C-alpha positions as CSV (number, residue, x, y, z in Angstrom):
1,X,-26.7,-8.9,0.6
2,X,-24.7,-9.3,3.8
3,X,-21.2,-7.9,4.1
4,X,-19.7,-11.3,4.1
5,X,-21.1,-12.2,0.7
6,X,-19.7,-9.3,-1.2
7,X,-19.1,-10.4,-4.8
8,X,-15.3,-10.7,-5.3
9,X,-12.6,-11.8,-7.7
10,X,-8.9,-12.1,-7.4
11,X,-6.9,-11.1,-10.5
12,X,-3.7,-13.1,-10.6
13,X,-1.0,-14.1,-13.1
14,X,1.7,-16.8,-13.5
15,X,4.4,-14.2,-13.0
16,X,5.2,-10.5,-12.7
17,X,4.9,-8.6,-16.0
18,X,1.9,-10.5,-17.4
19,X,-0.4,-7.5,-17.1
20,X,-2.2,-7.9,-13.7
21,X,-2.2,-4.1,-13.0
22,X,-3.4,-3.3,-16.5
23,X,-6.3,-5.8,-16.4
24,X,-7.2,-5.3,-12.7
25,X,-7.3,-1.5,-13.1
26,X,-9.2,-1.7,-16.4
27,X,-11.8,-4.0,-14.8
28,X,-12.2,-1.7,-11.8
29,X,-12.7,1.3,-14.1
30,X,-15.0,-0.5,-16.5
31,X,-17.3,-1.8,-13.7
32,X,-17.3,1.6,-12.0
33,X,-18.2,3.3,-15.2
34,X,-21.1,0.8,-15.5
35,X,-22.5,2.1,-12.3
36,X,-21.2,-0.4,-9.8
37,X,-19.6,0.5,-6.5
38,X,-16.2,-1.2,-6.8
39,X,-13.9,-1.8,-3.9
40,X,-10.2,-2.1,-4.9
41,X,-7.7,-4.2,-3.1
42,X,-4.0,-5.2,-3.6
43,X,-2.2,-8.2,-2.3
44,X,1.1,-7.4,-0.7
45,X,2.7,-4.2,0.6
46,X,2.8,-2.2,-2.7
47,X,1.6,1.4,-2.4
48,X,1.7,2.5,-6.0
49,X,-0.9,0.1,-7.7
50,X,-3.6,1.1,-5.1
51,X,-3.3,4.7,-6.3
52,X,-4.4,3.6,-9.8
53,X,-7.1,1.5,-8.3
54,X,-8.4,4.5,-6.3
55,X,-8.4,6.6,-9.4
56,X,-10.4,3.9,-11.3
57,X,-13.0,3.4,-8.6
58,X,-13.2,6.6,-6.5
59,X,-12.6,4.5,-3.3
60,X,-9.4,4.1,-1.3
61,X,-7.1,1.3,-2.6
62,X,-6.4,-1.0,0.2
63,X,-3.7,-3.6,0.8
64,X,-4.1,-7.2,2.0
65,X,-0.8,-8.5,3.2
66,X,-0.9,-11.7,5.3
67,X,2.8,-11.3,6.3
68,X,2.5,-7.7,7.6
69,X,-1.0,-8.0,9.2
70,X,-1.3,-11.8,9.8
71,X,-3.7,-14.2,8.0
72,X,-6.4,-13.8,10.6
73,X,-6.8,-10.1,9.7
74,X,-7.1,-10.5,5.9
75,X,-10.8,-11.2,5.7
76,X,-11.8,-8.6,8.4
77,X,-9.7,-5.9,6.6
78,X,-11.2,-6.9,3.3
79,X,-14.8,-6.6,4.8
80,X,-14.0,-3.2,6.3
81,X,-12.6,-1.8,3.0
82,X,-15.4,-3.4,0.9
83,X,-18.3,-2.3,3.0
84,X,-21.1,-1.0,0.8
85,X,-19.6,-2.2,-2.4
86,X,-21.3,-4.1,-5.2
87,X,-18.1,-5.8,-6.3
88,X,-14.6,-6.2,-4.9
89,X,-11.6,-6.8,-7.1
90,X,-8.3,-7.9,-5.6
91,X,-5.1,-7.5,-7.7
92,X,-2.5,-10.1,-6.9
93,X,1.2,-9.8,-6.4
94,X,4.0,-11.5,-8.4
95,X,3.0,-15.0,-9.6
96,X,-0.1,-16.7,-8.1
97,X,1.8,-18.9,-5.7
98,X,4.8,-16.6,-4.9
99,X,4.8,-15.7,-1.2
100,X,7.2,-14.3,1.4
101,X,10.6,-15.7,0.8
102,X,11.2,-19.0,2.6
103,X,7.8,-19.0,4.2
104,X,5.7,-21.2,1.8
105,X,2.4,-19.7,0.6
106,X,2.3,-17.0,3.3
107,X,1.2,-13.7,1.8
108,X,1.0,-15.1,-1.8
109,X,-2.0,-14.3,-4.0
110,X,-3.1,-17.9,-3.7
111,X,-3.0,-17.6,0.1
112,X,-5.1,-14.4,0.2
113,X,-7.6,-15.9,-2.3
114,X,-8.1,-18.9,0.0
115,X,-8.5,-16.6,3.0
116,X,-11.2,-14.6,1.1
117,X,-12.8,-17.7,-0.5
118,X,-12.6,-15.9,-3.8
119,X,-12.3,-17.3,-7.3
120,X,-9.2,-16.5,-9.2
121,X,-9.0,-15.1,-12.7
122,X,-5.5,-15.7,-14.2
123,X,-4.1,-13.1,-16.6
124,X,-1.8,-14.9,-19.0
125,X,0.8,-13.2,-21.2
126,X,0.0,-15.0,-24.5
127,X,2.5,-13.1,-26.6
128,X,4.9,-16.0,-27.3
129,X,2.7,-19.1,-27.2
130,X,-0.4,-20.8,-28.6
131,X,-1.3,-24.4,-27.5
132,X,1.2,-24.1,-24.6
133,X,-1.2,-21.7,-22.9
134,X,-3.5,-24.7,-22.0
135,X,-0.6,-26.6,-20.4
136,X,0.3,-23.5,-18.4
137,X,-3.2,-22.9,-17.2
138,X,-3.7,-26.6,-16.4
139,X,-0.6,-26.6,-14.2
140,X,-1.8,-23.6,-12.2
141,X,-5.4,-24.9,-11.9
142,X,-4.2,-28.3,-10.5
143,X,-1.3,-27.1,-8.3
144,X,-3.5,-26.4,-5.2
145,X,-7.0,-27.8,-5.1
146,X,-8.0,-25.2,-2.5
147,X,-7.4,-22.4,-5.0
148,X,-10.4,-22.0,-7.3
149,X,-8.9,-21.0,-10.7
150,X,-12.2,-20.1,-12.4
151,X,-11.2,-18.2,-15.5
152,X,-8.5,-16.8,-17.8
153,X,-7.9,-13.5,-19.4
154,X,-5.5,-13.7,-22.4
155,X,-3.3,-10.7,-22.5
156,X,-1.0,-9.3,-25.3
157,X,-2.8,-11.3,-28.0
158,X,-1.2,-10.6,-31.4
159,X,-4.1,-11.0,-33.9
160,X,-7.5,-12.6,-34.5
161,X,-5.8,-15.8,-35.7
162,X,-3.6,-15.8,-32.6
163,X,-6.7,-15.5,-30.4
164,X,-8.5,-18.3,-32.3
165,X,-5.5,-20.7,-31.7
166,X,-5.4,-19.7,-28.0
167,X,-9.1,-20.3,-27.5
168,X,-9.0,-23.6,-29.3
169,X,-6.2,-24.7,-27.0
170,X,-8.1,-23.5,-23.9
171,X,-11.2,-25.5,-24.9
172,X,-9.7,-28.7,-23.5
173,X,-8.4,-27.1,-20.3
174,X,-11.7,-26.9,-18.5
175,X,-11.0,-23.3,-17.6
176,X,-13.1,-20.7,-19.5
177,X,-11.6,-17.8,-21.3
178,X,-13.2,-14.6,-19.9
179,X,-11.3,-12.1,-22.0
180,X,-8.7,-11.5,-24.7
181,X,-6.8,-8.3,-24.9
182,X,-4.6,-7.2,-27.8
183,X,-1.1,-5.9,-27.5
184,X,-1.5,-2.2,-27.1
185,X,1.0,0.4,-25.7
186,X,-1.4,3.3,-25.7
187,X,-2.6,2.9,-22.1
188,X,0.9,3.1,-20.7
189,X,1.7,3.3,-17.0
190,X,5.3,4.6,-16.9
191,X,7.8,3.0,-14.6
192,X,10.7,4.3,-12.5
193,X,13.3,2.8,-10.2
194,X,10.7,1.5,-7.7
195,X,7.9,0.5,-10.1
196,X,5.1,2.5,-11.7
197,X,5.1,6.3,-11.4
198,X,2.5,7.1,-8.7
199,X,-0.8,8.7,-9.8
200,X,-0.1,11.8,-7.8
201,X,2.8,12.6,-10.0
202,X,0.9,12.3,-13.3
203,X,-2.7,12.9,-12.5
204,X,-4.0,14.1,-15.8
205,X,-2.1,11.4,-17.8
206,X,-3.1,8.8,-15.3
207,X,-6.8,9.7,-15.8
208,X,-6.4,9.2,-19.5
209,X,-4.5,5.9,-19.0
210,X,-7.2,4.5,-16.8
211,X,-10.0,5.6,-19.2
212,X,-8.1,3.8,-22.0
213,X,-7.7,0.7,-19.9
214,X,-11.4,0.6,-19.2
215,X,-12.2,0.9,-22.9
216,X,-9.8,-2.0,-23.7
217,X,-11.3,-4.2,-21.0
218,X,-14.9,-3.4,-22.1
219,X,-14.0,-4.4,-25.7
220,X,-12.0,-7.5,-24.8
221,X,-13.5,-9.0,-21.6
222,X,-16.9,-10.6,-20.8
223,X,-17.9,-8.3,-18.0
224,X,-21.2,-10.1,-17.5
225,X,-19.5,-13.5,-17.0
226,X,-16.9,-12.0,-14.7
227,X,-19.6,-10.4,-12.6
228,X,-21.6,-13.6,-12.5
229,X,-18.5,-15.4,-11.4
230,X,-17.8,-12.9,-8.6
231,X,-21.4,-13.5,-7.3
232,X,-20.7,-17.2,-6.8
233,X,-18.7,-16.6,-3.6
234,X,-19.7,-18.1,-0.2
235,X,-20.3,-16.0,2.9
236,X,-17.3,-14.9,4.9
237,X,-17.9,-15.6,8.6
238,X,-15.6,-12.9,9.9
239,X,-16.6,-9.5,11.3
240,X,-15.3,-6.4,9.6
241,X,-12.2,-4.9,11.0
242,X,-13.1,-1.9,13.3
243,X,-10.3,0.6,14.1
244,X,-12.0,1.9,17.2
245,X,-12.4,-1.6,18.6
246,X,-8.7,-2.3,18.0
247,X,-7.5,0.5,20.3
248,X,-7.1,0.2,24.0
249,X,-8.4,3.0,26.1
250,X,-6.2,6.1,25.8
251,X,-3.8,6.8,28.6
252,X,-4.5,9.7,30.9
253,X,-2.4,12.7,29.8
254,X,0.4,13.6,32.2
255,X,0.2,16.9,34.1
256,X,1.1,19.8,31.9
257,X,-0.4,22.4,29.6
258,X,-4.1,21.8,28.6
259,X,-4.3,20.0,25.3
260,X,-7.1,20.4,22.7
261,X,-9.8,17.8,23.0
262,X,-8.6,16.3,19.7
263,X,-4.8,16.6,19.2
264,X,-4.0,17.5,15.6
265,X,-1.7,15.2,13.7
266,X,-0.4,16.4,10.4
267,X,0.1,13.7,7.7
268,X,2.4,14.5,4.8
269,X,1.0,13.8,1.3
270,X,1.4,15.2,-2.2
271,X,3.6,13.9,-5.0
272,X,6.7,13.4,-2.8
273,X,4.9,11.4,-0.1
274,X,2.4,9.1,-1.7
275,X,3.0,5.9,0.3
276,X,0.4,5.4,3.1
277,X,-2.0,2.7,4.1
278,X,-5.6,4.0,4.4
279,X,-6.0,2.3,7.8
280,X,-3.3,4.5,9.4
281,X,-5.4,7.7,9.2
282,X,-8.5,5.7,10.3
283,X,-6.6,4.5,13.3
284,X,-5.4,7.9,14.2
285,X,-8.9,9.3,14.0
286,X,-10.3,6.4,16.0
287,X,-7.6,7.0,18.7
288,X,-9.0,10.6,19.1
289,X,-6.9,12.7,16.7
290,X,-7.8,15.2,14.2
291,X,-6.0,14.2,11.0
292,X,-4.8,17.1,8.7
293,X,-3.1,16.3,5.4
294,X,-0.5,18.7,4.0
295,X,1.8,18.8,1.0
296,X,5.5,19.5,1.8
297,X,6.0,20.5,-1.9
298,X,3.4,23.2,-1.7
299,X,2.6,24.2,1.9
300,X,5.0,26.6,3.6
301,X,3.5,25.9,7.0
302,X,2.3,22.9,9.0
303,X,-1.5,22.8,9.6
304,X,-2.4,25.2,12.4
305,X,-2.3,23.6,15.8
306,X,-0.1,20.6,14.7
307,X,0.9,18.6,17.8
308,X,2.2,15.4,15.9
309,X,3.5,14.6,12.5
310,X,3.4,11.5,10.3
311,X,5.6,11.4,7.2
312,X,5.3,8.2,5.2
313,X,7.0,6.9,2.1
314,X,7.3,8.1,-1.4
315,X,9.9,9.6,-3.7
316,X,11.6,12.6,-2.0
317,X,14.8,11.9,-4.1
318,X,12.8,12.9,-7.2
319,X,11.7,16.2,-5.5
320,X,14.8,16.9,-3.4
321,X,15.4,20.4,-4.9
322,X,11.7,21.4,-4.4
323,X,11.6,20.0,-0.9
324,X,14.8,21.8,0.0
325,X,13.6,25.1,-1.5
326,X,10.6,25.1,0.9
327,X,12.8,26.4,3.8
328,X,9.9,27.8,5.9
329,X,8.3,24.3,6.2
330,X,11.6,22.6,6.9
331,X,12.2,25.1,9.7
332,X,8.7,24.4,11.2
333,X,9.2,20.6,11.0
334,X,12.6,21.0,12.8
335,X,11.0,23.2,15.4
336,X,8.2,20.7,16.0
337,X,10.6,17.9,16.4
338,X,12.8,20.0,18.8
339,X,9.7,20.7,20.9
340,X,9.4,17.0,21.7
341,X,6.2,16.5,19.7
342,X,5.8,13.0,18.3
343,X,7.1,12.6,14.7
344,X,6.7,9.3,12.9
345,X,8.8,9.0,9.7
346,X,9.0,6.0,7.4
347,X,11.5,5.7,4.5
348,X,10.9,8.9,2.6
349,X,10.1,10.6,5.8
350,X,13.4,9.4,7.2
351,X,15.2,11.0,4.3
352,X,13.2,14.3,4.7
353,X,14.3,14.5,8.4
354,X,18.0,14.0,7.5
355,X,20.5,16.8,7.1
356,X,20.6,16.4,3.3
357,X,19.4,14.3,0.4
358,X,21.8,14.1,-2.6
359,X,23.4,17.2,-1.3
360,X,20.2,19.2,-0.9
361,X,19.5,20.5,2.6
362,X,16.5,18.8,4.3
363,X,15.0,19.4,7.7
364,X,18.2,18.6,9.7
365,X,16.3,16.8,12.5
366,X,18.6,13.7,12.2
367,X,22.4,13.7,12.2
368,X,22.6,11.8,9.0
369,X,23.1,12.3,5.2
370,X,21.1,10.5,2.5
371,X,21.9,9.7,-1.1
372,X,20.6,7.7,-4.0
373,X,22.4,4.5,-5.0
374,X,22.0,1.8,-7.7
375,X,21.3,-0.9,-5.1
376,X,17.7,-1.9,-4.4
377,X,17.0,-2.8,-0.8
378,X,13.8,-4.8,-0.8
379,X,12.2,-7.4,1.5
380,X,10.1,-8.3,4.5
381,X,11.6,-7.7,7.9
382,X,10.8,-8.6,11.5
383,X,11.8,-6.0,14.2
384,X,11.5,-5.1,17.8
385,X,11.4,-1.7,19.6
386,X,14.6,-1.5,21.7
387,X,13.4,1.3,24.0
388,X,10.2,3.2,24.8
389,X,9.5,5.9,22.3
390,X,6.6,8.0,21.0
391,X,5.5,5.3,18.6
392,X,6.2,2.0,20.3
393,X,6.8,0.6,23.8
394,X,10.0,-1.3,24.3
395,X,9.7,-4.9,23.3
396,X,6.9,-4.2,20.7
397,X,7.4,-6.7,17.9
398,X,6.4,-5.8,14.3
399,X,6.6,-7.0,10.8
400,X,7.5,-4.6,8.0
401,X,9.1,-4.2,4.7
402,X,11.9,-2.1,3.2
403,X,11.8,-0.8,-0.4
404,X,14.3,1.9,-1.4
405,X,17.4,2.7,-3.4
406,X,18.9,5.2,-1.0
407,X,21.3,4.9,1.9
408,X,21.6,6.9,5.0
409,X,24.9,7.5,6.7
410,X,24.9,6.6,9.5
411,X,22.1,4.1,9.2
412,X,21.2,4.2,12.9
413,X,21.4,6.7,15.8
414,X,22.6,6.2,19.3
415,X,19.1,5.1,20.1
416,X,17.9,3.0,17.0
417,X,14.3,2.9,16.0
418,X,14.3,-0.9,15.6
419,X,16.4,-3.9,16.2
420,X,15.9,-6.1,13.1
421,X,15.6,-9.8,14.0
422,X,14.9,-11.5,10.6
423,X,16.1,-12.2,8.0
424,X,19.2,-10.4,9.4
425,X,20.2,-9.0,12.7
426,X,21.1,-5.3,12.8
427,X,19.9,-2.0,14.3
428,X,18.2,0.6,12.2
429,X,16.7,4.1,12.3
430,X,16.6,6.8,14.9
431,X,14.8,7.6,18.2
432,X,15.4,11.1,19.6
433,X,13.0,13.0,21.8
434,X,9.6,12.4,20.1
435,X,11.1,11.4,16.8
436,X,10.8,7.8,15.5
437,X,12.4,7.6,12.0
438,X,13.1,4.4,10.1
439,X,13.3,2.8,6.7
440,X,10.8,0.2,7.8
441,X,7.3,0.4,6.5
442,X,4.8,-1.0,9.1
443,X,1.1,-1.7,8.7
444,X,-0.5,-0.2,11.8
445,X,-3.6,-2.5,11.5
446,X,-1.3,-5.3,12.7
447,X,-0.2,-3.3,15.8
448,X,-2.9,-0.6,16.5
449,X,-1.1,0.4,19.7
450,X,1.3,2.4,17.5
451,X,-1.5,4.8,16.5
452,X,-2.8,5.0,20.0
453,X,0.6,5.7,21.5
454,X,1.3,8.4,18.9
455,X,-2.0,10.2,19.6
456,X,-1.5,10.0,23.4
457,X,2.0,11.5,22.9
458,X,0.5,14.2,20.7
459,X,-2.1,15.1,23.3
460,X,0.7,15.8,25.8
461,X,2.6,18.1,23.4
462,X,2.2,21.7,22.6
463,X,2.2,23.1,19.1
464,X,5.6,24.3,17.8
465,X,6.1,28.0,17.1
466,X,4.3,29.0,13.9
467,X,1.8,26.1,14.2
468,X,-1.1,27.5,16.1
469,X,-4.8,27.4,15.7
């Protein structure tokens, strides 16, 4: 089987809350337990669902976002992530046809399904309907003829009689029922202010939840029919995305102290910093870096020899006391930043570099204070780099997204990280020395020069005191 013909399904729903994550994660786990190599994917920018996907399959959960990365990169990124898999399952976002606000179908589940030439299985919350389910499915099946709605999984079914009524109604729809799952709260995935609680924060409970989801799916879904449907896909003509091919030749280091052959870039992880796209580490490695993960909740020192630092998103507000208590690491991060080494910080990383978060001392790299609020800031953004910095050349244009309930005062430094151009115009974030810190999450696969520039900057830096190898 060629890479372009990898069996694949898109798991969608009429709206949020229907049970997409429950069904998609359960299917991934059930097929993996049956011995298939399953590649998990998620439409949109969400970081949390892919953590459950990864737990279910043993492979990195990967995002497919046509707004952040552009439609032309969706199939190549999919083929890269699904290489060697027997089956790829793609969990949708929101309702099937809901895309980027004001931009039509862009980045919707339907858009991605068309780009992947993949059949769609619709997860329907049947808890408050019977015959109406057929009208609902008929509407979704006929809305866009280019979307192949090939099956339905009925979720939150109340009883055997309820299932019988639903199946009778669906008989006239022309769309087969491929599963029916009872209402069941046992396999819970607890939520918090930004969605599900990440796997890293509830590892043992998450393992049990995923196992229960797999058992429910095996009992209620026709796995053979789903796999047969996945195998009806046509060949994708695209070549897989290749991080090495995306990077321009590295710049020659400026005169200065001899740098290691592979500059070491430390990447924050652990329960407080769970938001990261898998392609970022791959791009850093392809650009010539040695990538070293560390956990700011547990590690008192940066990895030996650190010459650059990446701190992604997550929930530092939940762990502010513990992050603050790790004073040795905070001091090393501050020293590394003061040395001029490149530091890329997004959202949670921005908060960690601030003076304080909810009154708890942080790294003190940025002249700003952070605090939690009740207001959710959420949405896609377009931005431009206003000046040369360790991450982006002046004029570099990116698409990103914001997703947080915190505020930073002030919200921008004398040299902002980005000038936002859509949907509003404002400046945001901080550039100071080698530091680039911002609320904006950017997918580097759309702009690989960010990784290349960071690695080149790291090669020119020397390790901060206390970070030697």
